[in-house]
N, C-alpha and C positions, 0 to 999 in steps of 0.2 A: 503493500499500500503506500503510495507517496505521501510526503509531508503534508501537502495540502489537504488531500481527502483525510488523512489521519486527524488534522486539525478541526476539519468541519464535523467529523464523527465525534469529536471530544467535547462538544460544546455543552457547558452547564450554565444555568443561571447563578450569579454570585450575588449574595446579599449581605455578606459581611467583609468588610475591607480593612486594610491596615490604614495606619495614619500617613503612610508615604504618598505624596503627591506626584501625579503625572507631570512631567516637564512641559512646558507650554508648547515648545517646538515638536514634541511628540504628539501633542493633541492636534496640532495644525497637520501634521502628516496624516493623522487618522482621518481628518476632514477631507484632505486631498485624495486619500484613498477612496473614501466614499464618493467623491466627484468621478471617479473612474468608472463607476457602475454604469450599466446600460440605462439610457433614459429615451423616452418615446420622441422621436423627431428632434431630438437634441434640444428639447424644451426646458430640461433641468428644473422641473417644477417643484421645487423644495427650497426650504431656508432652515437653518439649525439655530436655535437659541441656546447659547451657552449660559445657564443660570448660575451666576456667580454669588449673588446677594443671599447670605445665610437666612435673612428673613423670608425672601422669596422661596427659597428651597423648603423651609419649614411650611410654608403656606401650601406649597404644592404638594409636599408630603401628607398633609392633613386632608386636602381635596381628593388625593389618590387613595384615601382609605388608610391613612396613617401608616404608610410604607416608610419608615424611619431611615432606611438605607439611602433615601434620596438625599438625606441631610449628611449622612456619615461617609458617602463615596467621596473620591476625589474630586470627580467632576460629573456634573449633571446636564444633559442635553435634551431639548425638546425639538423633535423633528416635526416640522410644519409642511403641510402640503400648500404650495405657493403658486397660485394662478395669477397673482397680482403682477409680478415682475414681467412674465412673458406677454401678458396680454396688454400691459402698459406699452412694453417694447414694440409690439406689433401696431398698437395705436398711433405710436409716434412716427411710423412710417406712412401714416395716412390711411391705413387699413380701416374698414368698417368693422371693428372688432365686436363680435357677438359673445357675451359672457354668460355664465351660469348653466352651461350645458352639462348634462350628465357625463358625457365623455371626458370633459376637462376635469370633473371630480375624479374619474377613474384614473386618468392619466397622472394627475397630481398625487394621487394616493400610491400608486404603483411606483412612480419615480421615487417617491419618498422612503417607501419600504425598501427598494432596492439599494438606495443610497445608504440607507442606515445599516442594512446587512453588511454592506462592503466595510463599514466603519467598525461594525462588531467583529468581522473576521481579521481585520488588520489589528484591532486591539488585542484580540486574543493571540495572535501571532507574535505579539510583543510581551506576552505573559501578563496581560491585564484580564480582569474579569469584567463581564458586562451582565446588565439586567434590564430587559425591556420593562417599561412601565405604561401599560394600557389604561391604568386607572386614572390617568389624567383625563380621560373621556367620562369620567364620573361626573364632572362638572366643567365641561369644556368652556364654557362662557366665562367662568371665573379665571381659568387659567389664560384665556385670551385677553381678558381684561388686564390681568397681572402682567402679561408680556407685551402688552400694547399691540396686539396683532391687528392689522387692518382687514377690511373687507377682502374677500377672495383669498384668505389664508386660514387655514384652520390647524390646530395641534392634533397630529395623529398618534403619537406615543412619545414617552420620554425614555432615556436610557442612562443608567447609572454606569460609570466607568471607575475602575480603581484597581489597586493590586490586592489579590484575593487574600483573605484571612480565614478561608475554609476551602475544603476540597470534597464537595458533595459528588455523589455518584452521577454518572451519566444516566438520564432517564431514558428509558426504552421507547422506541418508536414503532409505529405500526409495521408490520412485515412489508416488504417491498411488493409482495404479491396483492396486498390490499389496496395500494395505490398506483402500481403500473398496470395498465390495461392495453390490450392489444385490439385495435380496430373499432372497438365499441365500449361503451360504458357497461360494468357489470357490478352487481352488488352482491357479493358473497358474504353472508352473515358469518360463516364458520372462521374468517380471518378475524373479524371483530371479536368473537367469542374467545379465540386463541389469545388474542392480545389482551382481553379482560383478565384472562387467567395470568399472564404475564405480569400485568400491572398489579393485580392482587398480591403476587409473590413479592413484587418489588416494594409495595407500601408496608407488607408484613414485615419484611427485613429491615426497611428503614426506619420502622417505629418500633421494633422489638415486639411485633404482634399486637400493637394498640390500634393501627389504623386498618380498618376493614372496609376497603374501597377498591374500585377498579376504573378503568378508563370510561366506560359508559355511565357509571354513577357520578363520576366527577363532572360529566358534562351537563348533568340535569340543572343546575341552576342557571348555566348561560342560556338555557332555552325555555325556562319557566318562570324565572324571576329577575335574573341580572340582565335586562334587555336592552338597558339604556335607551329607552324610547324617546328620550329627548334629542337624540342625534339628528333625526330627519328635520325638524324644526330648526335646530341650531345650525345645521349646514345651510339651509334655506336662508336663514338670517345673515350668514356668512357671505351670501352672494352665490352659493351653489345651488341654484334654483332646481337643477335636475330637470332642464327642459328637454 
């Protein structure tokens, strides 16, 4: 296995960090590596907010569900889907720019995710740990106000970065057979049931027998209670009208 694939397969979310700070030049290199990601039509529809203020970090940690590693990590970034910069640039050429299209929301969101994953891989290649923070979408308007995000920009997720102070196990993934399909979509329940058994064993081992869970049961709140129903209205108010 080559080193890149080995690195990709060894990803863990890190939530405990040492007090060692990431050198600023290294942080800039990580962002440059992020910019090397694929981007739809070279739009580069993303912006990254480096949240340095301890007060702002504490506020975001609270908004995200009291995830205090937002405060304790070396650096915290908020990755934003940004359709303001490219549409403004096109408008400056005299183009009759149409904003608020669903495709623009998709392009900006995908561009942002690809860029962030490049940052994550680059960080891990340097011995850093990272943790994505989707909890900023618990109250995206408050986060937007705090970071003074303009219309046509929205916060997709945050990312903690720092030097790891823990070595958690790599969490199992679905078997390749469950996600790689030939010629057509197929839904084979057997792969999910096998993965549920794998995850049950993982949680039992990690909790010394105290956590009785599996993959399917852990998904339940995501589809019956933690729905973030506010996101559609929020995105429309941000200028992503989904026309």
